[in-house]
Backbone and ligand atoms as CSV (ligand in chain L), in Angstrom:
chain,resi,resn,atom,element,x,y,z
A,1,UNK,N,N,2.570,5.037,-19.802
A,1,UNK,CA,C,1.595,4.314,-19.000
A,1,UNK,C,C,0.234,5.003,-19.094
A,2,UNK,N,N,-0.795,4.236,-18.798
A,2,UNK,CA,C,-2.142,4.825,-18.765
A,2,UNK,C,C,-2.679,4.762,-17.334
A,3,UNK,N,N,-3.015,5.935,-16.813
A,3,UNK,CA,C,-3.497,6.026,-15.430
A,3,UNK,C,C,-4.969,6.407,-15.380
A,4,UNK,N,N,-5.671,5.803,-14.421
A,4,UNK,CA,C,-7.034,6.246,-14.118
A,4,UNK,C,C,-7.052,6.781,-12.684
A,5,UNK,N,N,-7.458,8.039,-12.547
A,5,UNK,CA,C,-7.598,8.643,-11.223
A,5,UNK,C,C,-9.077,8.591,-10.863
A,6,UNK,N,N,-9.377,7.987,-9.726
A,6,UNK,CA,C,-10.776,7.909,-9.286
A,6,UNK,C,C,-10.927,8.680,-7.981
A,7,UNK,N,N,-11.863,9.594,-7.978
A,7,UNK,CA,C,-12.189,10.325,-6.745
A,7,UNK,C,C,-13.633,10.071,-6.371
A,8,UNK,N,N,-13.851,9.806,-5.094
A,8,UNK,CA,C,-15.177,9.463,-4.600
A,8,UNK,C,C,-15.975,10.664,-4.129
A,9,UNK,N,N,-16.979,10.383,-3.292
A,9,UNK,CA,C,-17.973,11.375,-2.912
A,9,UNK,C,C,-17.399,12.661,-2.323
A,10,UNK,N,N,-17.960,13.748,-2.799
A,10,UNK,CA,C,-17.708,15.113,-2.315
A,10,UNK,C,C,-16.384,15.707,-2.793
A,11,UNK,N,N,-15.563,14.907,-3.428
A,11,UNK,CA,C,-14.262,15.452,-3.846
A,11,UNK,C,C,-14.384,16.419,-5.026
A,12,UNK,N,N,-15.567,16.441,-5.657
A,12,UNK,CA,C,-15.844,17.484,-6.660
A,12,UNK,C,C,-15.917,18.864,-6.008
A,13,UNK,N,N,-16.027,18.902,-4.680
A,13,UNK,CA,C,-16.124,20.187,-3.969
A,13,UNK,C,C,-14.767,20.764,-3.579
A,14,UNK,N,N,-13.708,20.079,-3.967
A,14,UNK,CA,C,-12.355,20.562,-3.622
A,14,UNK,C,C,-12.201,22.043,-3.977
A,15,UNK,N,N,-11.621,22.785,-3.064
A,15,UNK,CA,C,-11.373,24.210,-3.308
A,15,UNK,C,C,-12.590,25.080,-3.083
A,16,UNK,N,N,-13.750,24.442,-2.882
A,16,UNK,CA,C,-14.988,25.225,-2.729
A,16,UNK,C,C,-15.508,25.229,-1.300
A,17,UNK,N,N,-15.150,24.201,-0.526
A,17,UNK,CA,C,-15.569,24.089,0.879
A,17,UNK,C,C,-14.370,23.541,1.669
A,18,UNK,N,N,-14.382,23.785,2.977
A,18,UNK,CA,C,-13.371,23.226,3.895
A,18,UNK,C,C,-11.917,23.353,3.405
A,19,UNK,N,N,-11.502,24.552,3.001
A,19,UNK,CA,C,-10.121,24.705,2.514
A,19,UNK,C,C,-9.085,24.402,3.597
A,20,UNK,N,N,-9.474,24.547,4.865
A,20,UNK,CA,C,-8.557,24.263,5.971
A,20,UNK,C,C,-8.136,22.805,6.001
A,21,UNK,N,N,-9.000,21.918,5.516
A,21,UNK,CA,C,-8.679,20.480,5.517
A,21,UNK,C,C,-8.176,20.036,4.143
A,22,UNK,N,N,-8.862,20.477,3.094
A,22,UNK,CA,C,-8.577,19.924,1.762
A,22,UNK,C,C,-7.854,20.882,0.817
A,23,UNK,N,N,-7.549,22.099,1.305
A,23,UNK,CA,C,-6.788,23.039,0.473
A,23,UNK,C,C,-7.674,23.902,-0.407
A,24,UNK,N,N,-7.029,24.729,-1.185
A,24,UNK,CA,C,-7.762,25.731,-1.971
A,24,UNK,C,C,-7.837,25.404,-3.459
A,25,UNK,N,N,-7.177,24.341,-3.855
A,25,UNK,CA,C,-7.201,23.989,-5.280
A,25,UNK,C,C,-8.466,23.209,-5.626
A,26,UNK,N,N,-9.010,23.493,-6.810
A,26,UNK,CA,C,-10.258,22.845,-7.216
A,26,UNK,C,C,-9.988,21.449,-7.787
A,27,UNK,N,N,-11.077,20.702,-7.905
A,27,UNK,CA,C,-10.990,19.361,-8.521
A,27,UNK,C,C,-10.483,19.486,-9.950
A,28,UNK,N,N,-10.979,20.482,-10.670
A,28,UNK,CA,C,-10.575,20.677,-12.074
A,28,UNK,C,C,-9.070,20.961,-12.161
A,29,UNK,N,N,-8.565,21.782,-11.222
A,29,UNK,CA,C,-7.132,22.106,-11.277
A,29,UNK,C,C,-6.287,20.885,-10.898
A,30,UNK,N,N,-6.813,20.049,-10.002
A,30,UNK,CA,C,-6.108,18.801,-9.663
A,30,UNK,C,C,-5.972,17.933,-10.917
A,31,UNK,N,N,-7.087,17.786,-11.654
A,31,UNK,CA,C,-7.051,16.930,-12.854
A,31,UNK,C,C,-6.087,17.484,-13.885
A,32,UNK,N,N,-6.093,18.798,-14.065
A,32,UNK,CA,C,-5.184,19.394,-15.051
A,32,UNK,C,C,-3.732,19.144,-14.634
A,33,UNK,N,N,-3.454,19.389,-13.341
A,33,UNK,CA,C,-2.086,19.173,-12.837
A,33,UNK,C,C,-1.625,17.736,-13.091
A,34,UNK,N,N,-2.514,16.759,-12.809
A,34,UNK,CA,C,-2.116,15.354,-12.959
A,34,UNK,C,C,-1.976,14.967,-14.427
A,35,UNK,N,N,-2.871,15.498,-15.274
A,35,UNK,CA,C,-2.777,15.211,-16.718
A,35,UNK,C,C,-1.476,15.771,-17.275
A,36,UNK,N,N,-1.128,17.007,-16.863
A,36,UNK,CA,C,0.121,17.631,-17.330
A,36,UNK,C,C,1.324,16.828,-16.852
A,37,UNK,N,N,1.257,16.393,-15.598
A,37,UNK,CA,C,2.365,15.618,-15.036
A,37,UNK,C,C,2.548,14.308,-15.820
A,38,UNK,N,N,1.425,13.639,-16.102
A,38,UNK,CA,C,1.497,12.377,-16.849
A,38,UNK,C,C,2.054,12.629,-18.250
A,39,UNK,N,N,1.562,13.666,-18.904
A,39,UNK,CA,C,2.011,13.970,-20.270
A,39,UNK,C,C,3.524,14.225,-20.288
A,40,UNK,N,N,4.005,14.932,-19.255
A,40,UNK,CA,C,5.445,15.230,-19.173
A,40,UNK,C,C,6.265,13.960,-18.967
A,41,UNK,N,N,5.586,12.886,-18.593
A,41,UNK,CA,C,6.267,11.597,-18.385
A,41,UNK,C,C,5.793,10.575,-19.408
A,42,UNK,N,N,5.431,11.092,-20.581
A,42,UNK,CA,C,5.102,10.214,-21.703
A,42,UNK,C,C,3.933,9.282,-21.391
A,43,UNK,N,N,3.011,9.746,-20.557
A,43,UNK,CA,C,1.911,8.904,-20.117
A,43,UNK,C,C,0.579,9.596,-20.356
A,44,UNK,N,N,-0.470,8.820,-20.194
A,44,UNK,CA,C,-1.820,9.335,-20.406
A,44,UNK,C,C,-2.597,9.195,-19.106
A,45,UNK,N,N,-3.516,10.087,-18.851
A,45,UNK,CA,C,-4.226,10.023,-17.572
A,45,UNK,C,C,-5.657,10.501,-17.747
A,46,UNK,N,N,-6.590,9.746,-17.196
A,46,UNK,CA,C,-7.995,10.155,-17.189
A,46,UNK,C,C,-8.458,10.319,-15.754
A,47,UNK,N,N,-9.330,11.304,-15.553
A,47,UNK,CA,C,-9.889,11.554,-14.218
A,47,UNK,C,C,-11.356,11.184,-14.203
A,48,UNK,N,N,-11.759,10.513,-13.128
A,48,UNK,CA,C,-13.170,10.145,-12.957
A,48,UNK,C,C,-13.565,10.484,-11.521
A,49,UNK,N,N,-14.706,11.131,-11.385
A,49,UNK,CA,C,-15.204,11.423,-10.032
A,49,UNK,C,C,-16.672,11.055,-9.974
A,50,UNK,N,N,-17.083,10.422,-8.871
A,50,UNK,CA,C,-18.510,10.165,-8.701
A,50,UNK,C,C,-18.874,10.180,-7.221
A,51,UNK,N,N,-20.108,10.580,-6.985
A,51,UNK,CA,C,-20.652,10.538,-5.625
A,51,UNK,C,C,-21.408,9.237,-5.378
A,52,UNK,N,N,-21.345,8.314,-6.368
A,52,UNK,CA,C,-22.151,7.100,-6.304
A,52,UNK,C,C,-21.268,5.840,-6.296
A,53,UNK,N,N,-21.511,4.996,-5.324
A,53,UNK,CA,C,-20.689,3.796,-5.141
A,53,UNK,C,C,-20.681,2.908,-6.397
A,54,UNK,N,N,-21.866,2.668,-6.970
A,54,UNK,CA,C,-21.963,1.780,-8.137
A,54,UNK,C,C,-21.178,2.319,-9.324
A,55,UNK,N,N,-21.197,3.638,-9.507
A,55,UNK,CA,C,-20.469,4.244,-10.635
A,55,UNK,C,C,-18.965,4.051,-10.447
A,56,UNK,N,N,-18.514,4.118,-9.210
A,56,UNK,CA,C,-17.082,3.906,-8.921
A,56,UNK,C,C,-16.716,2.447,-9.202
A,57,UNK,N,N,-17.602,1.543,-8.804
A,57,UNK,CA,C,-17.368,0.113,-9.068
A,57,UNK,C,C,-17.315,-0.141,-10.572
A,58,UNK,N,N,-18.224,0.467,-11.324
A,58,UNK,CA,C,-18.208,0.318,-12.788
A,58,UNK,C,C,-16.905,0.850,-13.373
A,59,UNK,N,N,-16.425,1.961,-12.839
A,59,UNK,CA,C,-15.167,2.549,-13.352
A,59,UNK,C,C,-13.996,1.604,-13.074
A,60,UNK,N,N,-13.997,0.965,-11.918
A,60,UNK,CA,C,-12.920,0.010,-11.587
A,60,UNK,C,C,-12.990,-1.180,-12.550
A,61,UNK,N,N,-14.192,-1.718,-12.756
A,61,UNK,CA,C,-14.338,-2.850,-13.702
A,61,UNK,C,C,-13.866,-2.446,-15.095
A,62,UNK,N,N,-14.238,-1.251,-15.501
A,62,UNK,CA,C,-13.911,-0.771,-16.851
A,62,UNK,C,C,-12.427,-0.520,-17.051
A,63,UNK,N,N,-11.702,-0.418,-15.944
A,63,UNK,CA,C,-10.257,-0.144,-16.035
A,63,UNK,C,C,-9.461,-1.396,-16.407
A,64,UNK,N,N,-10.069,-2.557,-16.184
A,64,UNK,CA,C,-9.353,-3.819,-16.425
A,64,UNK,C,C,-8.981,-3.961,-17.897
A,65,UNK,N,N,-7.706,-4.126,-18.160
A,65,UNK,CA,C,-7.246,-4.284,-19.539
A,65,UNK,C,C,-7.130,-2.980,-20.305
A,66,UNK,N,N,-7.496,-1.872,-19.667
A,66,UNK,CA,C,-7.476,-0.563,-20.342
A,66,UNK,C,C,-6.406,0.345,-19.724
A,67,UNK,N,N,-6.312,0.323,-18.398
A,67,UNK,CA,C,-5.344,1.170,-17.678
A,67,UNK,C,C,-4.272,0.296,-17.026
A,68,UNK,N,N,-3.099,0.915,-16.872
A,68,UNK,CA,C,-1.995,0.206,-16.208
A,68,UNK,C,C,-2.062,0.348,-14.694
A,69,UNK,N,N,-2.675,1.434,-14.238
A,69,UNK,CA,C,-2.717,1.666,-12.786
A,69,UNK,C,C,-3.875,2.601,-12.440
A,70,UNK,N,N,-4.381,2.402,-11.225
A,70,UNK,CA,C,-5.435,3.273,-10.689
A,70,UNK,C,C,-4.870,3.998,-9.475
A,71,UNK,N,N,-5.174,5.289,-9.373
A,71,UNK,CA,C,-4.890,6.054,-8.154
A,71,UNK,C,C,-6.255,6.503,-7.660
A,72,UNK,N,N,-6.622,6.059,-6.461
A,72,UNK,CA,C,-8.002,6.293,-6.021
A,72,UNK,C,C,-8.087,6.911,-4.633
A,73,UNK,N,N,-8.901,7.950,-4.553
A,73,UNK,CA,C,-9.319,8.468,-3.249
A,73,UNK,C,C,-10.801,8.126,-3.140
A,74,UNK,N,N,-11.125,7.069,-2.409
A,74,UNK,CA,C,-12.527,6.645,-2.355
A,74,UNK,C,C,-13.394,7.522,-1.448
A,75,UNK,N,N,-12.811,8.596,-0.888
A,75,UNK,CA,C,-13.581,9.453,0.028
A,75,UNK,C,C,-14.080,8.643,1.207
A,76,UNK,N,N,-15.273,8.963,1.679
A,76,UNK,CA,C,-15.796,8.261,2.863
A,76,UNK,C,C,-16.061,6.776,2.600
A,77,UNK,N,N,-16.197,6.373,1.322
A,77,UNK,CA,C,-16.377,4.939,1.022
A,77,UNK,C,C,-15.200,4.108,1.537
A,78,UNK,N,N,-14.028,4.770,1.649
A,78,UNK,CA,C,-12.837,4.120,2.201
A,78,UNK,C,C,-13.162,3.343,3.471
A,79,UNK,N,N,-14.014,3.935,4.289
A,79,UNK,CA,C,-14.195,3.432,5.648
A,79,UNK,C,C,-15.251,2.333,5.774
A,80,UNK,N,N,-16.012,2.099,4.681
A,80,UNK,CA,C,-17.060,1.074,4.834
A,80,UNK,C,C,-17.467,0.335,3.561
A,81,UNK,N,N,-16.851,0.635,2.404
A,81,UNK,CA,C,-17.358,-0.006,1.179
A,81,UNK,C,C,-16.646,-1.324,0.855
A,82,UNK,N,N,-17.258,-2.413,1.309
A,82,UNK,CA,C,-16.737,-3.732,0.952
A,82,UNK,C,C,-16.967,-4.001,-0.534
A,83,UNK,N,N,-17.926,-3.304,-1.124
A,83,UNK,CA,C,-18.197,-3.485,-2.559
A,83,UNK,C,C,-17.032,-2.929,-3.385
A,84,UNK,N,N,-16.482,-1.799,-2.961
A,84,UNK,CA,C,-15.313,-1.246,-3.671
A,84,UNK,C,C,-14.092,-2.131,-3.417
A,85,UNK,N,N,-13.954,-2.633,-2.203
A,85,UNK,CA,C,-12.868,-3.587,-1.906
A,85,UNK,C,C,-12.950,-4.776,-2.872
A,86,UNK,N,N,-14.137,-5.353,-3.011
A,86,UNK,CA,C,-14.309,-6.526,-3.882
A,86,UNK,C,C,-14.023,-6.175,-5.338
A,87,UNK,N,N,-14.423,-4.984,-5.770
A,87,UNK,CA,C,-14.178,-4.568,-7.165
A,87,UNK,C,C,-12.675,-4.476,-7.418
A,88,UNK,N,N,-11.938,-3.898,-6.482
A,88,UNK,CA,C,-10.476,-3.783,-6.645
A,88,UNK,C,C,-9.831,-5.162,-6.728
A,89,UNK,N,N,-10.352,-6.082,-5.909
A,89,UNK,CA,C,-9.800,-7.446,-5.913
A,89,UNK,C,C,-10.135,-8.181,-7.205
A,90,UNK,N,N,-11.230,-7.780,-7.834
A,90,UNK,CA,C,-11.722,-8.505,-9.020
A,90,UNK,C,C,-10.979,-8.128,-10.296
A,91,UNK,N,N,-10.238,-7.027,-10.290
A,91,UNK,CA,C,-9.551,-6.607,-11.517
A,91,UNK,C,C,-8.039,-6.759,-11.370
A,92,UNK,N,N,-7.417,-6.748,-12.542
A,92,UNK,CA,C,-5.972,-6.975,-12.578
A,92,UNK,C,C,-5.246,-5.643,-12.814
A,93,UNK,N,N,-5.641,-4.625,-12.078
A,93,UNK,CA,C,-5.026,-3.302,-12.229
A,93,UNK,C,C,-4.569,-2.850,-10.843
A,94,UNK,N,N,-3.272,-2.577,-10.674
A,94,UNK,CA,C,-2.811,-2.157,-9.342
A,94,UNK,C,C,-3.346,-0.776,-8.980
A,95,UNK,N,N,-3.635,-0.614,-7.692
A,95,UNK,CA,C,-4.222,0.651,-7.220
A,95,UNK,C,C,-3.452,1.170,-6.005
A,96,UNK,N,N,-3.244,2.474,-5.973
A,96,UNK,CA,C,-2.752,3.116,-4.745
A,96,UNK,C,C,-3.876,3.984,-4.208
A,97,UNK,N,N,-4.109,3.865,-2.909
A,97,UNK,CA,C,-5.149,4.676,-2.260
A,97,UNK,C,C,-4.532,5.973,-1.735
A,98,UNK,N,N,-5.197,7.074,-2.020
A,98,UNK,CA,C,-4.691,8.385,-1.599
A,98,UNK,C,C,-5.732,9.098,-0.738
A,99,UNK,N,N,-5.258,9.713,0.342
A,99,UNK,CA,C,-6.109,10.617,1.121
A,99,UNK,C,C,-5.400,11.950,1.256
A,100,UNK,N,N,-6.121,12.995,0.994
A,100,UNK,CA,C,-5.544,14.342,1.023
A,100,UNK,C,C,-5.152,14.717,2.458
A,101,UNK,N,N,-6.063,14.434,3.372
A,101,UNK,CA,C,-5.807,14.760,4.777
A,101,UNK,C,C,-5.118,13.592,5.472
A,102,UNK,N,N,-4.540,13.892,6.636
A,102,UNK,CA,C,-3.994,12.801,7.450
A,102,UNK,C,C,-5.149,12.215,8.267
A,103,UNK,N,N,-5.708,11.140,7.738
A,103,UNK,CA,C,-6.900,10.545,8.350
A,103,UNK,C,C,-6.640,10.099,9.796
A,104,UNK,N,N,-5.379,9.844,10.131
A,104,UNK,CA,C,-5.042,9.367,11.484
A,104,UNK,C,C,-5.057,10.481,12.519
A,105,UNK,N,N,-5.074,11.725,12.045
A,105,UNK,CA,C,-5.188,12.860,12.977
A,105,UNK,C,C,-6.634,13.289,13.137
A,106,UNK,N,N,-7.539,12.554,12.508
A,106,UNK,CA,C,-8.940,12.961,12.501
A,106,UNK,C,C,-9.794,11.974,13.303
A,107,UNK,N,N,-11.115,12.003,13.098
A,107,UNK,CA,C,-12.011,11.149,13.886
A,107,UNK,C,C,-11.616,9.664,13.746
A,108,UNK,N,N,-11.910,8.925,14.792
A,108,UNK,CA,C,-11.589,7.492,14.856
A,108,UNK,C,C,-12.088,6.714,13.624
A,109,UNK,N,N,-13.315,7.024,13.161
A,109,UNK,CA,C,-13.866,6.230,12.048
A,109,UNK,C,C,-13.042,6.371,10.773
A,110,UNK,N,N,-12.228,7.441,10.681
A,110,UNK,CA,C,-11.414,7.637,9.475
A,110,UNK,C,C,-10.087,6.868,9.540
A,111,UNK,N,N,-9.786,6.291,10.686
A,111,UNK,CA,C,-8.504,5.587,10.830
A,111,UNK,C,C,-8.507,4.249,10.099
A,112,UNK,N,N,-9.709,3.704,9.897
A,112,UNK,CA,C,-9.816,2.372,9.284
A,112,UNK,C,C,-10.131,2.510,7.790
A,113,UNK,N,N,-9.326,1.827,6.961
A,113,UNK,CA,C,-9.652,1.727,5.536
A,113,UNK,C,C,-9.987,0.284,5.232
A,114,UNK,N,N,-11.180,0.041,4.695
A,114,UNK,CA,C,-11.527,-1.333,4.302
A,114,UNK,C,C,-11.055,-1.609,2.875
A,115,UNK,N,N,-10.698,-0.546,2.146
A,115,UNK,CA,C,-10.296,-0.708,0.744
A,115,UNK,C,C,-8.773,-0.865,0.580
A,116,UNK,N,N,-7.995,-0.341,1.523
A,116,UNK,CA,C,-6.534,-0.377,1.405
A,116,UNK,C,C,-5.949,-1.793,1.266
A,117,UNK,N,N,-6.541,-2.826,1.884
A,117,UNK,CA,C,-5.955,-4.167,1.726
A,117,UNK,C,C,-5.889,-4.639,0.267
A,118,UNK,N,N,-6.712,-4.063,-0.594
A,118,UNK,CA,C,-6.677,-4.462,-2.016
A,118,UNK,C,C,-5.741,-3.558,-2.824
A,119,UNK,N,N,-5.030,-2.663,-2.131
A,119,UNK,CA,C,-4.156,-1.700,-2.828
A,119,UNK,C,C,-2.686,-2.044,-2.614
A,120,UNK,N,N,-1.864,-1.544,-3.531
A,120,UNK,CA,C,-0.411,-1.698,-3.396
A,120,UNK,C,C,0.047,-0.966,-2.139
A,121,UNK,N,N,-0.518,0.188,-1.909
A,121,UNK,CA,C,-0.166,0.986,-0.738
A,121,UNK,C,C,-1.141,2.130,-0.564
A,122,UNK,N,N,-0.877,2.893,0.503
A,122,UNK,CA,C,-1.773,4.010,0.834
A,122,UNK,C,C,-0.927,5.226,1.172
A,123,UNK,N,N,-1.362,6.387,0.683
A,123,UNK,CA,C,-0.676,7.649,0.975
A,123,UNK,C,C,-1.700,8.553,1.644
A,124,UNK,N,N,-1.342,9.171,2.762
A,124,UNK,CA,C,-2.284,10.124,3.345
A,124,UNK,C,C,-1.549,11.301,3.964
A,125,UNK,N,N,-2.224,12.439,3.974
A,125,UNK,CA,C,-1.704,13.613,4.680
A,125,UNK,C,C,-0.772,14.490,3.870
A,126,UNK,N,N,-0.533,14.162,2.612
A,126,UNK,CA,C,0.402,14.956,1.794
A,126,UNK,C,C,-0.324,15.958,0.914
A,127,UNK,N,N,-1.618,16.155,1.173
A,127,UNK,CA,C,-2.381,17.065,0.328
A,127,UNK,C,C,-2.500,16.493,-1.078
A,128,UNK,N,N,-2.664,17.375,-2.055
A,128,UNK,CA,C,-2.863,16.910,-3.430
A,128,UNK,C,C,-1.599,16.262,-3.998
A,129,UNK,N,N,-0.458,16.558,-3.385
A,129,UNK,CA,C,0.788,15.933,-3.845
A,129,UNK,C,C,0.708,14.403,-3.770
A,130,UNK,N,N,-0.119,13.890,-2.873
A,130,UNK,CA,C,-0.245,12.437,-2.719
A,130,UNK,C,C,-0.593,11.734,-4.033
A,131,UNK,N,N,-1.438,12.374,-4.857
A,131,UNK,CA,C,-1.820,11.757,-6.140
A,131,UNK,C,C,-0.595,11.651,-7.045
A,132,UNK,N,N,0.185,12.749,-7.054
A,132,UNK,CA,C,1.378,12.774,-7.905
A,132,UNK,C,C,2.408,11.748,-7.409
A,133,UNK,N,N,2.533,11.661,-6.086
A,133,UNK,CA,C,3.474,10.696,-5.499
A,133,UNK,C,C,3.109,9.273,-5.932
A,134,UNK,N,N,1.814,8.990,-5.972
A,134,UNK,CA,C,1.364,7.653,-6.382
A,134,UNK,C,C,1.731,7.386,-7.844
A,135,UNK,N,N,1.528,8.396,-8.694
A,135,UNK,CA,C,1.876,8.243,-10.118
A,135,UNK,C,C,3.381,8.030,-10.259
A,136,UNK,N,N,4.163,8.837,-9.515
A,136,UNK,CA,C,5.629,8.694,-9.548
A,136,UNK,C,C,6.039,7.271,-9.194
A,137,UNK,N,N,5.398,6.710,-8.175
A,137,UNK,CA,C,5.708,5.344,-7.751
A,137,UNK,C,C,5.501,4.373,-8.911
A,138,UNK,N,N,4.323,4.470,-9.561
A,138,UNK,CA,C,4.032,3.534,-10.653
A,138,UNK,C,C,5.010,3.720,-11.810
A,139,UNK,N,N,5.374,4.978,-12.108
A,139,UNK,CA,C,6.309,5.234,-13.211
A,139,UNK,C,C,7.658,4.575,-12.906
A,140,UNK,N,N,8.128,4.776,-11.693
A,140,UNK,CA,C,9.428,4.195,-11.301
A,140,UNK,C,C,9.385,2.668,-11.332
A,141,UNK,N,N,8.297,2.169,-10.797
A,141,UNK,CA,C,8.087,0.716,-10.713
A,141,UNK,C,C,8.108,0.084,-12.114
A,142,UNK,N,N,7.650,0.860,-13.104
A,142,UNK,CA,C,7.616,0.367,-14.482
A,142,UNK,C,C,8.823,0.823,-15.300
A,143,UNK,N,N,9.863,1.270,-14.574
A,143,UNK,CA,C,11.118,1.624,-15.244
A,143,UNK,C,C,11.042,2.887,-16.057
A,144,UNK,N,N,10.129,3.812,-15.690
A,144,UNK,CA,C,10.022,5.087,-16.423
A,144,UNK,C,C,10.141,6.277,-15.479
A,145,UNK,N,N,11.356,6.574,-15.032
A,145,UNK,CA,C,11.526,7.654,-14.071
A,145,UNK,C,C,11.296,9.059,-14.656
L,1,LIG,O1,O,-8.564,12.985,3.213
L,1,LIG,C1,C,-9.205,12.499,2.262
L,1,LIG,O2,O,-8.817,12.595,1.096
L,1,LIG,C2,C,-10.525,11.788,2.507
L,1,LIG,O3,O,-10.580,10.653,1.654
L,1,LIG,C3,C,-11.617,12.767,2.145
L,1,LIG,C4,C,-13.027,12.248,2.430
L,1,LIG,C5,C,-13.124,11.732,3.854
L,1,LIG,O4,O,-14.392,11.152,4.062
L,1,LIG,C6,C,-12.048,10.705,4.166
L,1,LIG,O5,O,-12.176,10.328,5.517
L,1,LIG,C7,C,-10.668,11.300,3.944
L,1,LIG,C8,C,-14.054,13.363,2.264
L,1,LIG,C9,C,-13.981,14.054,0.976
L,1,LIG,C10,C,-14.707,15.352,1.127
L,1,LIG,O6,O,-14.149,16.220,0.200
L,1,LIG,C11,C,-14.444,17.539,0.329
L,1,LIG,C12,C,-13.639,18.378,-0.383
L,1,LIG,C13,C,-13.844,19.719,-0.280
L,1,LIG,C14,C,-14.873,20.214,0.494
L,1,LIG,C15,C,-15.675,19.351,1.195
L,1,LIG,C16,C,-15.470,17.995,1.102
């Protein structure tokens, strides 16, 4: 399978700030871990990160017909980007939304996801494992355990 991992604003800072919430592993180490995991399952994986809403929308559009699945942590855009919601609805690529932290244990504004309705499902609070769990789901779903 071909996976596209999309990370939104500030997630390039993983491992560099707020380790109490987001852990100590860097964005680069997350990408390596996921690429290795995909390779071990006969799959390919690309990582994309942007702090810009339009760039994320372009990446979603570009995934159509190229990737089998998207795993996305839209960062704070989760809570208000109807443009990302519309982009997900506009393409024929299934997406799982991932949040590193348990957003439901945090501020009220983080409890609402406007993007999750366009996703197969949402994973939150499992740390970086959430990305891997999403990939595992797609692999199983496609008969490749
Ligand atoms: O828990 C998550 O994964 C979030 O999507 C992270 C977003 C936040 O706005 C969402 O409510 C929940 C923030 C990403 C910030 O990432 C940082 C990583 C390291 C250091 C500082 C920020």
